[in-house]
C-alpha positions as CSV (number, residue, x, y, z in Angstrom):
1,M,93.6,-158.8,-66.3
2,R,96.8,-157.3,-65.6
3,S,98.9,-158.4,-68.5
4,T,102.2,-156.9,-70.4
5,K,103.9,-157.7,-73.1
6,V,107.8,-157.7,-73.4
7,V,109.6,-157.5,-76.4
8,D,113.6,-157.2,-77.6
9,M,113.2,-154.4,-79.8
10,G,117.1,-155.9,-81.0
11,T,116.0,-158.4,-83.0
12,G,114.3,-159.4,-86.5
13,L,114.1,-155.8,-88.9
14,F,113.3,-153.5,-86.3
15,N,116.3,-151.5,-85.5
16,Y,116.2,-148.4,-83.5
17,T,119.6,-147.6,-84.7
18,S,118.6,-146.6,-88.6
19,R,117.8,-143.1,-89.6
20,R,115.3,-144.9,-91.4
21,S,113.6,-145.7,-88.6
22,K,110.8,-143.3,-88.1
23,T,108.7,-144.3,-84.8
24,N,112.2,-144.1,-82.6
25,I,113.5,-140.7,-83.3
26,W,114.5,-141.4,-79.3
27,Y,117.5,-142.5,-81.0
28,S,119.2,-139.4,-82.5
29,L,118.5,-136.8,-79.5
30,W,121.9,-138.1,-77.8
31,N,123.8,-137.9,-80.5
32,M,124.2,-142.0,-81.0
33,P,126.7,-143.7,-81.6
34,D,128.7,-141.7,-79.2
35,V,132.4,-141.4,-80.9
36,R,132.8,-137.6,-79.9
37,N,134.1,-136.0,-76.6
38,E,133.5,-132.1,-76.9
39,K,130.5,-132.2,-74.6
40,D,131.7,-134.8,-72.1
41,S,131.9,-132.4,-69.5
42,L,128.0,-131.1,-70.3
43,I,126.4,-134.4,-70.9
44,K,129.0,-137.0,-68.3
45,Y,129.2,-135.7,-64.4
46,K,130.8,-137.8,-61.8
47,Y,128.7,-138.9,-58.8
48,T,130.9,-140.3,-56.0
49,V,128.5,-142.1,-53.3
50,G,130.0,-143.9,-49.7
51,I,128.9,-147.1,-48.8
52,K,129.1,-149.3,-45.7
53,Y,128.8,-152.9,-45.7
54,S,127.9,-155.1,-43.4
55,S,128.4,-159.0,-43.1
56,R,126.9,-159.3,-40.0
57,P,123.9,-158.2,-37.9
58,G,124.6,-155.4,-35.5
59,Q,128.1,-155.0,-37.0
60,F,129.6,-153.2,-39.8
61,D,132.5,-154.1,-41.6
62,S,134.2,-150.8,-41.4
63,E,133.5,-147.5,-39.5
64,D,134.8,-145.5,-42.9
65,F,132.6,-145.4,-45.9
66,N,134.2,-147.1,-49.4
67,I,134.1,-143.9,-51.5
68,S,132.9,-144.7,-54.9
69,G,132.5,-143.1,-58.3
70,F,130.5,-143.2,-61.5
71,F,129.6,-141.3,-64.3
72,G,125.9,-140.7,-65.3
73,P,123.6,-137.9,-66.6
74,S,124.2,-134.2,-66.5
75,V,123.5,-131.8,-63.3
76,P,123.0,-128.0,-64.8
77,G,123.1,-125.3,-62.8
78,Q,121.0,-122.5,-62.4
79,H,122.9,-120.0,-64.2
80,F,123.8,-122.3,-67.4
81,M,122.7,-120.5,-70.4
82,D,122.5,-123.6,-72.8
83,E,121.8,-126.6,-69.8
84,I,121.8,-129.7,-71.0
85,L,119.3,-131.6,-69.2
86,P,119.4,-135.6,-68.0
87,V,116.0,-136.4,-69.1
88,R,114.9,-135.0,-73.2
89,F,112.0,-134.9,-74.9
90,T,111.0,-135.8,-78.0
91,Q,108.6,-134.5,-80.2
92,P,105.4,-136.4,-80.8
93,Y,104.8,-138.8,-82.5
94,F,102.8,-141.9,-84.0
95,D,104.2,-145.1,-82.8
96,C,103.2,-147.4,-86.1
97,G,103.1,-151.2,-85.4
98,K,103.2,-150.9,-81.5
99,S,100.9,-148.6,-79.3
100,N,99.6,-147.2,-82.4
101,E,99.0,-143.9,-80.8
102,W,100.6,-140.4,-80.5
103,I,103.3,-140.7,-77.7
104,V,106.0,-138.1,-76.4
105,S,109.0,-140.3,-75.0
106,A,111.4,-139.4,-72.6
107,V,114.9,-140.7,-72.9
108,S,118.4,-140.3,-70.4
109,P,121.5,-141.6,-71.2
110,V,123.4,-144.4,-69.8
111,I,126.8,-144.4,-69.1
112,D,129.9,-145.9,-68.9
113,F,133.5,-145.8,-68.7
114,M,135.0,-147.4,-72.1
115,P,136.6,-149.6,-72.8
116,R,135.8,-151.0,-69.3
117,Y,138.8,-153.5,-69.1
118,S,141.6,-152.1,-71.1
119,R,144.9,-151.3,-70.4
120,Y,145.3,-148.2,-72.0
121,T,143.9,-145.5,-69.5
122,H,144.3,-142.8,-71.9
123,M,141.8,-144.1,-74.3
124,R,139.2,-144.9,-71.9
125,R,136.2,-142.0,-71.4
126,P,132.8,-142.0,-70.3
127,R,130.7,-143.0,-73.6
128,I,126.7,-143.3,-73.3
129,V,126.2,-147.3,-74.1
130,A,122.6,-147.5,-73.8
131,L,119.7,-145.0,-73.1
132,V,116.6,-145.2,-71.4
133,T,113.2,-144.4,-72.8
134,M,109.6,-143.5,-70.9
135,D,106.9,-143.3,-73.6
136,T,103.6,-141.3,-72.4
137,Y,100.5,-140.9,-74.2
138,F,100.2,-137.5,-76.1
139,R,96.8,-137.0,-75.6
140,K,97.0,-137.2,-72.0
141,I,99.5,-134.3,-71.6
142,D,97.8,-130.9,-70.5
143,F,99.0,-127.7,-73.2
144,N,98.6,-124.4,-71.9
145,A,96.2,-122.2,-73.2
146,C,96.7,-118.6,-72.0
147,P,98.7,-115.8,-73.3
148,I,102.5,-116.1,-72.9
149,S,104.2,-115.1,-70.0
150,I,106.3,-115.5,-67.1
151,G,104.9,-118.5,-66.1
152,N,104.0,-119.9,-70.2
153,P,107.3,-119.1,-71.7
154,L,108.0,-120.0,-75.5
155,P,107.7,-121.8,-77.0
156,N,104.1,-122.7,-77.0
157,Y,102.6,-123.3,-80.3
158,L,99.0,-123.2,-78.6
159,A,99.7,-120.1,-76.6
160,G,96.7,-117.3,-76.5
161,I,94.1,-119.8,-78.0
162,D,91.8,-119.5,-74.8
163,R,88.4,-117.2,-75.1
164,C,88.8,-115.2,-71.9
165,K,87.0,-111.9,-72.4
166,P,89.2,-108.6,-71.9
167,T,88.0,-107.9,-68.5
168,T,89.4,-111.1,-67.6
169,K,92.7,-113.1,-67.3
170,C,93.8,-116.6,-68.1
171,K,94.7,-119.4,-65.5
172,H,95.8,-122.8,-66.5
173,V,94.1,-125.8,-65.3
174,S,95.1,-128.9,-65.4
175,G,93.9,-132.4,-65.5
176,Y,92.3,-131.6,-69.1
177,G,94.9,-133.1,-71.5
178,F,95.4,-132.0,-75.2
179,K,91.6,-130.9,-75.2
180,R,90.3,-127.1,-75.0
181,G,89.1,-125.8,-71.7
182,G,91.9,-126.3,-69.4
183,Y,92.2,-123.1,-68.3
184,K,89.4,-120.6,-66.4
185,C,89.1,-117.2,-66.6
186,V,89.3,-114.7,-63.5
187,C,88.5,-111.2,-63.1
188,K,91.1,-109.1,-63.3
189,Q,92.2,-105.9,-60.6
190,G,89.1,-103.5,-60.0
191,Y,86.6,-106.2,-61.5
192,K,84.0,-108.4,-59.8
193,Y,81.4,-111.1,-61.5
194,P,78.2,-110.9,-62.0
195,S,75.9,-111.5,-58.5
196,Q,74.3,-114.7,-60.6
197,I,77.8,-116.3,-61.2
198,K,79.4,-119.2,-59.8
199,P,83.4,-117.9,-60.0
200,P,85.2,-118.3,-61.7
201,F,84.0,-118.7,-65.6
202,Q,85.6,-122.2,-66.9
203,G,87.1,-122.3,-70.1
204,S,85.3,-125.7,-70.7
205,L,81.9,-124.0,-70.8
206,I,83.3,-121.4,-72.8
207,E,84.4,-123.3,-75.5
208,Q,80.7,-125.1,-75.2
209,A,79.0,-121.8,-75.3
210,T,77.0,-120.7,-78.4
211,Q,77.8,-117.1,-80.1
212,E,75.2,-115.7,-78.4
213,E,75.8,-116.7,-74.7
214,Y,79.4,-115.7,-75.5
215,E,79.0,-112.6,-76.4
216,Y,76.9,-111.5,-73.6
217,G,78.3,-113.6,-70.8
218,F,81.6,-114.2,-69.0
219,T,82.7,-110.6,-68.6
220,C,83.4,-108.9,-65.4
221,T,81.7,-106.0,-64.5
222,P,83.9,-102.6,-63.0
223,I,84.3,-102.3,-59.2
224,Q,82.9,-98.1,-57.6
225,H,84.8,-96.2,-55.4
226,R,87.6,-98.8,-54.3
227,K,89.5,-97.8,-51.5
228,V,93.1,-97.8,-51.2
229,H,95.7,-99.1,-48.1
230,L,96.6,-96.5,-45.8
231,G,100.4,-96.3,-44.5
232,K,99.9,-93.6,-42.2
233,H,97.0,-92.8,-40.2
234,Y,95.5,-89.1,-40.6
235,N,92.4,-87.3,-39.6
236,T,89.1,-88.5,-41.0
237,T,87.9,-84.7,-40.8
238,M,90.5,-84.3,-44.3
239,Y,88.0,-86.4,-46.3
240,R,84.4,-86.0,-47.4
241,Q,82.1,-88.2,-45.6
242,Q,80.1,-90.2,-48.0
243,Q,76.5,-91.0,-47.2
244,S,76.2,-95.1,-47.8
245,T,74.0,-95.8,-50.7
246,L,73.1,-99.4,-49.6
247,N,70.4,-100.2,-47.0
248,T,72.7,-102.0,-44.5
249,K,71.0,-104.9,-42.3
250,R,70.1,-104.7,-38.8
251,N,72.1,-106.3,-36.2
252,I,69.9,-108.5,-34.1
253,R,71.1,-108.2,-30.2
254,R,71.1,-111.7,-29.1
255,S,72.2,-112.9,-25.7
256,T,74.3,-115.9,-27.2
257,S,76.2,-115.5,-30.1
258,R,75.8,-117.5,-32.6
259,H,78.5,-120.7,-34.1
260,R,79.1,-121.4,-37.4
261,R,79.6,-124.3,-38.0
262,N,83.1,-125.6,-39.5
263,A,84.1,-121.9,-39.3
264,Y,87.3,-120.8,-37.4
265,D,88.3,-123.3,-34.4
266,K,90.5,-121.3,-31.8
267,S,91.4,-124.6,-29.9
268,N,92.5,-126.0,-32.9
269,A,94.3,-123.1,-33.8
270,A,96.2,-122.9,-30.2
271,K,96.8,-126.3,-30.7
272,I,98.4,-126.1,-34.1
273,K,100.5,-123.0,-32.8
274,T,101.9,-125.3,-30.5
275,L,102.9,-128.1,-32.2
276,M,104.7,-126.3,-34.7
277,K,106.5,-124.6,-31.5
278,K,107.5,-128.0,-30.6
279,M,108.9,-128.6,-33.9
280,G,110.9,-125.8,-34.3
281,V,112.7,-126.5,-31.2
282,I,114.0,-130.3,-31.9
283,N,117.0,-130.4,-33.7
284,N,119.7,-132.8,-34.1
285,I,121.4,-131.2,-31.2
286,N,118.5,-131.9,-28.6
287,C,116.4,-134.6,-30.3
288,H,118.8,-137.6,-28.4
289,K,117.6,-136.2,-24.9
290,Q,113.7,-135.9,-26.3
291,P,111.2,-138.5,-25.3
292,P,109.9,-141.0,-28.1
293,S,106.8,-139.2,-27.8
294,S,108.1,-135.5,-28.9
295,L,110.0,-137.2,-32.1
296,S,106.8,-138.1,-33.8
297,L,103.3,-136.4,-34.3
298,S,99.7,-137.3,-35.1
299,G,98.7,-139.0,-38.7
300,S,96.4,-136.2,-39.0
301,V,98.8,-134.5,-39.5
302,I,100.4,-135.5,-43.3
303,Y,96.4,-135.1,-44.6
304,G,96.8,-134.7,-47.9
305,A,100.3,-136.4,-48.8
306,E,99.3,-139.6,-50.1
307,K,98.3,-137.6,-53.1
308,Q,100.9,-134.9,-53.0
309,F,103.3,-137.2,-52.9
310,E,102.0,-140.1,-55.0
311,S,104.8,-140.0,-57.4
312,Q,107.7,-140.7,-54.7
313,A,105.6,-143.2,-53.2
314,R,105.1,-145.2,-56.6
315,T,109.0,-144.8,-57.0
316,A,108.8,-147.1,-54.0
317,L,106.1,-149.0,-55.3
318,H,107.8,-149.8,-58.8
319,L,111.2,-151.4,-56.7
320,A,108.5,-153.3,-55.0
321,H,107.3,-154.8,-58.4
322,F,110.8,-155.3,-59.9
323,L,111.9,-157.1,-56.5
324,S,108.4,-159.0,-56.8
325,S,109.0,-160.1,-60.2
326,F,112.2,-161.3,-60.1
327,L,111.7,-163.0,-56.8
328,Q,108.6,-164.9,-57.8
329,N,110.3,-166.1,-61.7
330,N,113.8,-166.2,-61.5
331,E,115.4,-169.7,-62.2
332,Y,118.9,-169.9,-62.5
333,N,118.8,-173.4,-62.9
334,V,116.5,-173.3,-66.0
335,H,117.7,-173.2,-70.0
336,F,115.4,-171.9,-72.5
337,G,117.6,-172.6,-75.7
338,I,120.6,-170.0,-75.7
339,L,119.1,-168.8,-73.1
340,D,120.6,-169.4,-69.8
341,G,118.3,-168.7,-65.9
342,G,119.7,-165.3,-64.1
343,Q,121.9,-165.3,-61.5
344,Q,120.9,-164.3,-57.7
345,L,120.4,-160.6,-57.0
346,Q,123.3,-159.1,-56.2
347,E,124.2,-157.1,-53.4
348,D,125.5,-154.0,-55.4
349,H,122.7,-154.1,-57.2
350,I,120.0,-153.1,-54.6
351,F,122.6,-150.9,-53.1
352,A,122.2,-149.0,-56.5
353,E,118.3,-149.0,-57.0
354,V,117.7,-147.1,-53.4
355,L,120.4,-144.5,-54.5
356,A,118.7,-144.0,-57.3
357,N,115.6,-143.5,-55.6
358,V,117.4,-140.7,-53.3
359,M,119.3,-139.5,-56.1
360,S,116.6,-138.4,-58.6
361,D,114.3,-137.1,-56.7
362,H,115.0,-133.9,-54.3
363,K,111.7,-134.8,-51.9
364,I,112.7,-138.3,-51.5
365,L,115.5,-138.1,-48.1
366,S,116.3,-141.8,-47.8
367,S,115.2,-144.6,-49.5
368,A,115.6,-148.6,-48.0
369,V,114.6,-152.4,-49.3
370,L,115.0,-154.4,-45.6
371,F,114.4,-158.3,-45.7
372,D,113.3,-160.0,-43.3
373,S,115.6,-163.0,-42.0
374,Y,117.6,-165.3,-43.9
375,Q,115.3,-164.3,-46.8
376,F,118.0,-162.9,-49.0
377,I,120.1,-164.9,-51.0
378,G,123.8,-163.8,-52.0
379,A,125.4,-164.5,-55.5
380,D,127.1,-166.9,-53.6
381,G,124.1,-169.2,-53.1
382,T,124.6,-168.6,-49.3
383,E,121.9,-166.6,-47.3
384,K,122.3,-163.8,-45.1
385,A,120.4,-163.1,-41.2
386,L,119.8,-159.7,-42.5
387,F,120.3,-157.1,-45.3
388,G,118.7,-154.1,-45.5
389,P,120.5,-151.5,-48.2
390,W,119.5,-148.0,-47.2
391,A,120.9,-144.8,-48.9
392,Y,120.0,-141.4,-48.2
393,R,121.2,-137.4,-48.7
394,N,122.9,-135.5,-46.6
395,D,124.0,-131.6,-46.6
396,Q,127.4,-133.8,-47.4
397,G,126.2,-135.6,-49.8
398,F,124.9,-139.3,-51.1
399,W,125.4,-142.0,-48.6
400,A,124.0,-145.6,-48.4
401,I,124.8,-148.3,-45.4
402,D,123.5,-151.7,-45.1
403,A,121.2,-151.6,-42.3
404,A,121.7,-155.4,-41.1
405,G,125.2,-153.3,-39.3
406,L,122.8,-151.2,-37.0
407,K,122.6,-151.9,-33.2
408,E,119.2,-152.0,-33.0
409,S,117.4,-154.6,-35.4
410,Y,114.9,-152.9,-38.2
411,L,113.6,-156.3,-37.8
412,N,111.5,-154.8,-34.6
413,T,111.0,-151.1,-35.8
414,P,106.9,-150.3,-36.3
415,G,106.7,-150.0,-40.0
416,F,108.5,-153.6,-40.4
417,K,106.6,-155.4,-38.1
418,T,103.3,-154.1,-39.2
419,A,104.1,-154.3,-42.6
420,K,104.9,-158.4,-41.3
421,E,102.3,-159.0,-39.7
422,R,99.7,-157.9,-42.0
423,F,101.3,-159.6,-44.8
424,R,102.6,-162.6,-43.6
425,S,99.1,-164.9,-43.5
426,N,97.0,-162.8,-45.6
427,I,97.8,-162.3,-49.3
428,S,94.5,-161.5,-50.2
429,E,95.2,-157.8,-51.5
430,L,97.6,-158.9,-53.9
431,K,97.0,-158.8,-57.4
432,E,98.4,-160.9,-60.0
433,F,100.3,-159.6,-62.9
434,H,101.2,-161.7,-66.4
435,I,103.8,-160.7,-68.5
436,K,104.3,-161.9,-71.8
437,A,107.7,-162.1,-73.3
438,F,109.2,-162.7,-76.3
439,V,112.9,-163.1,-76.6
440,R,115.4,-163.7,-79.2
441,S,115.9,-166.7,-81.2
442,N,119.6,-166.9,-81.3
443,I,122.1,-164.5,-80.3
444,N,122.3,-162.5,-83.7
445,G,118.6,-161.6,-82.9
446,T,117.1,-163.5,-86.4
447,Y,113.6,-163.4,-85.0
448,Q,111.8,-163.2,-81.8
449,S,110.5,-166.4,-80.3
450,H,107.6,-166.9,-77.9
451,F,108.8,-167.6,-74.4
452,K,106.8,-170.6,-73.4
453,Y,108.7,-172.5,-70.9
454,S,106.7,-170.8,-67.9
455,D,104.3,-168.6,-67.6
456,L,105.7,-165.3,-65.9
457,V,103.0,-164.4,-63.7
458,Y,103.8,-162.8,-60.0
459,K,101.8,-161.3,-57.0
460,A,102.8,-157.8,-55.9
461,P,100.7,-155.2,-53.8
462,T,99.2,-152.1,-54.8
463,F,99.5,-148.5,-54.3
464,K,96.7,-148.8,-51.5
465,S,98.5,-151.8,-49.9
466,G,101.0,-149.4,-49.1
467,R,101.3,-147.6,-45.4
468,W,101.8,-143.8,-44.7
469,S,103.6,-143.4,-41.3
470,G,103.0,-140.3,-39.6
471,P,105.8,-137.4,-38.9
472,T,108.4,-138.6,-37.0
473,Y,111.7,-137.3,-36.0
474,R,114.6,-139.0,-37.8
475,C,117.5,-138.6,-35.0
476,D,120.4,-140.2,-36.6
477,G,122.8,-138.5,-37.5
478,R,122.3,-139.2,-40.5
479,I,118.8,-137.3,-42.0
480,D,118.1,-135.2,-38.6
481,K,114.6,-133.9,-40.0
482,W,111.2,-134.6,-39.7
483,V,110.4,-137.2,-42.4
484,I,106.8,-138.9,-43.8
485,T,107.6,-142.8,-44.3
486,Y,105.9,-144.6,-47.0
487,S,106.4,-148.6,-47.2
488,V,105.4,-151.3,-49.1
489,P,106.1,-155.1,-48.9
490,F,107.6,-157.2,-51.8
491,F,107.1,-161.2,-51.9
492,S,109.2,-164.4,-52.9
493,R,107.9,-167.8,-53.8
494,N,107.6,-170.3,-50.9
495,I,109.5,-173.0,-50.4
496,Y,106.8,-175.4,-51.6
497,L,106.3,-173.2,-54.6
498,S,102.4,-173.4,-54.4
499,S,102.5,-169.0,-53.0
500,V,104.0,-166.1,-51.9
501,K,105.4,-165.5,-49.1
502,F,106.3,-161.9,-46.8
503,T,110.2,-160.9,-47.8
504,G,110.4,-157.6,-46.9
505,I,109.8,-153.9,-47.1
506,V,110.4,-151.2,-49.4
507,L,110.6,-147.2,-48.0
508,I,111.1,-144.0,-48.8
509,D,111.2,-141.4,-46.5
510,I,110.1,-137.8,-48.0
511,D,111.1,-134.3,-46.1
512,L,107.9,-132.8,-44.2
513,K,108.8,-129.6,-45.5
514,F,107.5,-130.1,-49.1
515,L,103.7,-130.8,-47.5
516,D,101.1,-128.5,-48.5
517,I,98.7,-127.8,-45.5
518,N,95.0,-126.9,-45.6
519,Q,93.8,-124.7,-42.9
520,C,90.4,-124.4,-44.7
521,Q,87.3,-125.6,-43.6
522,Q,86.5,-128.8,-43.8
523,P,83.8,-131.7,-42.4
524,F,84.1,-133.2,-39.3
525,Y,84.6,-136.5,-40.7
526,I,87.8,-135.1,-42.3
527,A,90.8,-135.9,-40.3
528,N,93.0,-133.2,-41.1
529,A,95.0,-131.5,-38.4
530,F,95.1,-128.5,-39.8
531,K,91.3,-128.0,-40.4
532,N,89.2,-124.8,-39.6
533,T,92.3,-122.7,-38.9
534,A,92.0,-120.5,-41.3
535,L,91.5,-116.6,-40.7
536,C,89.1,-115.9,-43.5
537,P,86.3,-113.7,-42.7
538,P,82.2,-114.8,-43.2
539,S,82.5,-112.9,-47.1
540,T,85.1,-115.2,-48.4
541,K,85.7,-118.2,-48.8
542,C,88.7,-120.1,-48.2
543,S,91.1,-121.8,-50.9
544,P,94.7,-123.7,-49.9
545,L,97.9,-122.3,-52.0
546,T,99.9,-125.1,-53.1
547,G,103.7,-124.8,-53.7
548,F,104.5,-123.3,-50.2
549,G,105.2,-126.1,-48.0
550,F,104.8,-127.0,-44.6
551,G,103.6,-123.7,-43.1
552,L,101.0,-121.3,-41.4
553,G,99.0,-119.3,-44.0
554,N,99.3,-120.7,-46.7
555,Y,95.7,-119.9,-48.2
556,A,93.6,-117.4,-50.1
557,C,91.0,-115.7,-48.7
558,K,88.7,-115.1,-52.1
559,C,85.4,-113.0,-51.9
560,K,82.2,-114.6,-51.9
561,Q,79.2,-115.2,-54.8
562,G,77.8,-111.2,-53.8
563,Y,80.9,-109.9,-52.9
564,E,83.6,-108.0,-54.3
565,Y,87.2,-107.1,-53.4
566,P,87.2,-103.1,-51.8
567,F,90.8,-102.2,-52.0
568,E,92.9,-100.7,-55.0
569,D,95.8,-102.7,-55.5
570,A,97.1,-105.7,-57.5
571,Q,95.1,-108.5,-55.5
572,T,91.9,-109.7,-55.9
573,W,91.8,-111.7,-52.3
574,F,93.3,-111.6,-49.5
575,E,96.6,-113.4,-48.3
576,G,96.3,-115.8,-45.4
577,V,99.9,-114.6,-44.3
578,S,98.5,-111.0,-44.0
579,L,95.7,-112.2,-42.0
580,E,97.9,-114.2,-39.8
581,L,100.4,-111.1,-39.3
582,E,97.0,-108.8,-39.0
583,W,96.0,-111.6,-36.2
584,S,98.7,-111.8,-34.0
585,K,99.1,-108.0,-33.3
586,K,95.6,-107.9,-32.3
587,M,96.2,-110.5,-29.9
588,Q,99.3,-108.6,-28.5
589,G,97.5,-105.5,-28.5
590,E,99.0,-104.0,-31.4
591,P,97.5,-101.3,-33.7
592,N,96.4,-103.6,-36.8
593,R,94.4,-103.8,-39.7
594,L,92.1,-107.4,-39.3
595,H,89.6,-105.5,-39.2
596,L,89.6,-103.8,-42.8
597,L,90.4,-107.2,-44.7
598,H,87.2,-108.5,-45.5
599,C,84.9,-108.1,-48.6
600,R,81.7,-105.8,-48.9
601,V,78.6,-106.7,-50.5
602,A,78.9,-105.9,-54.2
603,T,76.9,-103.2,-56.0
604,G,75.0,-102.3,-58.8
605,P,76.2,-99.7,-61.5
606,N,75.9,-96.0,-60.2
607,V,73.8,-94.1,-62.8
608,K,75.0,-91.0,-63.0
609,M,72.3,-87.7,-63.8
610,S,72.7,-85.9,-66.6
611,L,70.7,-83.3,-68.4
612,L,69.8,-85.7,-71.4
613,L,68.4,-88.2,-69.0
614,L,66.6,-85.4,-67.1
615,I,64.2,-83.9,-70.2
616,L,63.6,-87.9,-71.3
617,M,62.1,-88.5,-67.9
618,I,60.4,-85.1,-67.9
619,T,59.0,-86.0,-71.4
620,T,58.1,-89.4,-70.3
621,N,56.3,-88.5,-67.0
622,W,54.3,-85.9,-69.2
623,I,53.8,-88.1,-71.9
624,A,52.2,-90.5,-69.3
625,F,50.2,-87.6,-67.6
626,V,48.2,-86.8,-70.6
627,F,47.5,-89.8,-72.1
């Protein structure tokens, strides 16, 4: 059962402000209580946002933005030597009495302009009034076991505990948690893997190997007779012609060329290049003149978005769960002891939520909460025909508008219509969540009391219930970029309190430029518009590279088992960007090196003739002849 326990940590014997509290070390990270102002300029930052409200559909209250300012966590630049990040992490500690696990806390401050209502303005200053903490299981956090380097800087207590041999170098592998084996050993430049080994050497296998297996294995062999990249063509007679020591395979002439399945797809590659040119032409100046079909792309273009942008999508899911829980459990006319029922949702609260989504993640361009018609009830108890707080970012800053004021109603957008038709009568996909709440018994918080008036239960969607929309160009004068949209619904109780009803959707727009594409070979049933467009030669295998964004050539062509990298340079594989460049030169009839960028068959170690070896061979043959 999906059950969550919620307690008031300020009640009873729990005093997280005390220095004797061993489990809550996060409280002292921000020097609470905040009574000194020496570091206000480093810790507190003033943000400015513009908000545009709407009281009736299709019309804004004012065409100008209402500029508002507030204080929040710091935003350090890249050139600050003593930066103070907006989120700090504690050292690992044992959470005794609660989860009884080793955890790490991420802590961020809540800042207010205090004293808030004082007439003496010279006494007011931004103060840290609360802390937001998020605990993570320490044993699920990866550590980098490789030696200290640019990608693994100090301080790292567990750096250098890998067991890679001198002929290999260590590379970190994510997903292992706090245990050994989270690395792989790849051959250094000028070395190759043994022909019988499937590369690379996995750290988990090295850690499990016996002493004998470790001593005689996991070692790369040197590559003989490596080539160099020539920057200038020379006469071939200047070089000594060397006879090959390998048996070359005979090429059988065929009337028709054999076609490898899942190999390079020329027709698909041509479509992709046309697609990239089409996307590059559209901008904020000419997008209004383009037909709607030119401002949207196929859904197969965003292959892998659900994994790469899961963190951003769960931001929308988190807000959908909050709205569902609040709307299904809030009873403003119910009292429980000294506690009064909650009030209705505040408009500014929803605006703050969508603004926080955009300001906390640089990949999120916009975020919105779109209520269905007459589903939002304001603080004064009146129903609004439409209400849709929508926050976005651009080069000028952060902005928020009520989408109800737009001339075209958001109720007619494809994303909203699809979600409403899907969840208006079918709620079987929703999951039920239970909240076990413990509240304070009185104002002083003498002890905790179980909230038994009613069960806090709500139904909400899961991550898979959300919908990913194909790339669209947001041509609205606000964002004007190619975006990927993730939307997820939220629900409230129906009029009979017997079930839930569709109330609206939460959506986020993610910048398409952060999507890593995969051009490598994939089966026919994989819906990836870029598959089978990598130019890796048959002697190599394709591996996609991450972190380079939405562009062609972001893959590596690594030598297959039984092949070796032939060049003497700082690489051990061929870059996709180089192959794409040489291919374009070849198509234009220019000199290129495409025919040189391939792996060669791995050779065995050369045996050099020596006088001692010659005497040994003659002696052995003579003994064999005599006896």
